[in-house]
N, C-alpha and C positions, 0 to 999 in steps of 0.2 A: 668130291668137293663140297665143303660145308655150305649150307644155305645161308642167305642174308639173315634169316631169322635166328639161326644158331649164333651167328657172329654178334648180333645185337641183343642176345639173351642177357638176363641179369647175371647168370653165373659167368658168362664170358666177360662181362664188365667187371665183376669182382676180381677175376683172375688177372685182368689187365691192371687193375688198381694195385693188387698185391705185388705184381712183378715190378711195377713202377716204384712202389715203396721199398721193395727189397733193393733195386738198383740205387735209389738214393742212399739207402743205409750202407751199402758196400762203398759208395764214394766217400760218405762221411767217415766211415771206419778208416779208410786210407788216409784221410786228412788228419784224423786223430793220431794215427801211428807217426806220421811225419812230425806233427807238434810235439808229441811225446819224446821222440828221439832228439829233436832240437833242444827241448827243455832240459833233458838229461845231460847233454853236452855242456850246456851253460852252467848247470849245478856243479858238475865235475870241475869246470874251469874256476868257478868261484871258490870251491873248496880247496883246490891247489893254491890259489892266490892268498886265501885266508889262512892256510897252514903256516906260512912263514910268519904272519903276525902273531899267531897263537904260540909259536915256539919262542917268541921274544918276551913273553910274559915274565915278569920278575917274581922272585920268591915272596916278596912282600905282597904283591897282588894276589898270589895263591893263598897266602895266609888270610888276607882279608876275606877272599871268597869263602874259605872254610868256616870263618866265624860267622858270616852271613848265613851259610846254609844250616848252622846249628840253631837258628831262630825258629819261631813257631811256624808250623806248616798250616797253610790255608787251604781248606778243601774247596771243591767246586761248589757253586750256589745251586739251589734246588732247580733253577731254570736250565742249568746245563748239565746237571748230574743225571744218573740213570733214573728212569721212571720206576715207580713201585710196580712189581710184577712184570716188568719188561723182559722179554726173551731175546737172546742175541745168537747169532750163527756166524761163524767166520769161514773163510776158505770156500765160498760158494763159486761154483764153476759158472762160466758166461758163454758157453758154446751155443751157436745158433743151429737149431734142429727143426725139422718139419714133421716130426712125429710126436705123439703124445709123451709127456714126461711124467714118471712116477715120483712125485715130490715127497720128501720125508716129513714134511710139515703141511698143515692145512689151515688157513690158506698158505700157499708157498711164499717165501720171502726172498727167493733167489734161486739160482741154479741154471741149467740149460734152458733155452726158451726159444720161441718162435722168431724168426728174423724180422718180423714186423710187430711194432708195439701197438698196444690198444690206445686210442686217443685218450689223453688224460689232462686236457686243458679244461679243468673243471667240469668233466664229463660224468654224468650220472646215468647209469644203465638200470633199467627196471627188469631186465632178464639177465640170467647167468652169462658170463663172458669166458672165453678160453683162458684158463690159467696161464698157459704158455705165453700169451700175448700180454697179460697183465704183469707177468714177471718182467718182460722187457721194459714196460712202462716204469716199474720201480728201479730198473737199471738206470733209467734216465733221471731218477730223482723224484718219482711220484710217490705220494702216499695213497694206499689203496684201502678204502673203508668197505668192509663186508658185513653182511647181517643175514640172519635166517628167519624163519617164520615165528620164532619165539621172541624176536625183538618187538618192543613197544612201538605202536604206530607213531607216537609223538617223538620218540628218539630217532626213528627213521627219518621223519620229516625235518627235524633239527639238523641232523648230520647231512641231509641233502642239501639244505640251505648253506652249510658250511662248505661242502665240496663246490657247490655252484659258484661260491665267491672265491675259490682258491685255485689259481692255476697250478699245474703240476699235482693234481690230485684226481682220483676217480673213485667211484662207488658203484657196487653192484651186489645183488644177492647171491649168497652161497649156502644153499641149504644143508650141505653135508659137513659144515664146520661145527665144532664142538660147543661154541658158545654164541650167544645172540649177537654180540657186537664186537668186532675185532678190527684193530688198526694195523696195517702192515706197511713196512718200507723195506728197502733192500737190507736183508740181514737183521731186521728189527721187527718185533711184534709185541703187542699188548692187547689183552682183553679188558674192555671198559664195562662199567656197570650200567652207564646211561650216557646220553649225549651231553649231560651237564657234568659228568666226571671231569675234574680239573685236568686229568691226564690227556684228555682229547686235545685241548689247546696246546699243551706242552709237546705232544707228540707231533702235531702239525708244525709248531715252531722249530722243533729240532730236526725234523727229517724231511720236510719239503725242500728238496735241493740241498739237503744237509751234508755234513761231512762224510756220511757213509756212501754217498752216491758214487757208483763206479764211472759213470759218464756224465759228469755235471755239464749243464748247458745243452745237452742233446734235446731234440724237439719232443713235445707232447702232442703235436699236431702232425697231420700228414700220414698217420698210421691207418688203423681200421676202426671203424665205429659200427656196432651191431645194432 
């Protein structure tokens, strides 16, 4: 029979917190599945109803549409287009695992991950954090700022201020990354030259709870904090 001391130990408390977070995550995933199925049914119904209208379009309308499409093409503005040097990955897996993951990129930008996310509500960590938990944070729409010992102290301080002012973001050191300063989101990554690099602001604007987020609206609190 475990002693009272064992039951109240820090490791026992951490395990209890992890189990509670995992229980909440399973409940949330069930709710997301129900919402997704309901939305899909509504979309199909709308498409069926709209199909009849589309079939009644006249030849004159089709001709007008063809003429309009022949006009000048407008490209996306710099604020919404891809960032210079941005790297993207598609088809990333989203399985929950409780073992280390060998990610093909560093820092990772997606893939299998721990069932519990790293708290990412403007959280700045001064020590390395588990990559598997950080990936789960990005699945929820967080931007992850990482740096190594080659990063300038002023840049680290400035990025710390930005993260501390931005919900759905987190920051931590990552010594084995190739470049001093890297910004990552789910499926997206860019290396920046400094905290004043204009791509920093654009990356945050585009990818904090951006369109790439697999689970928009999922929490950045209630996970784990190191």
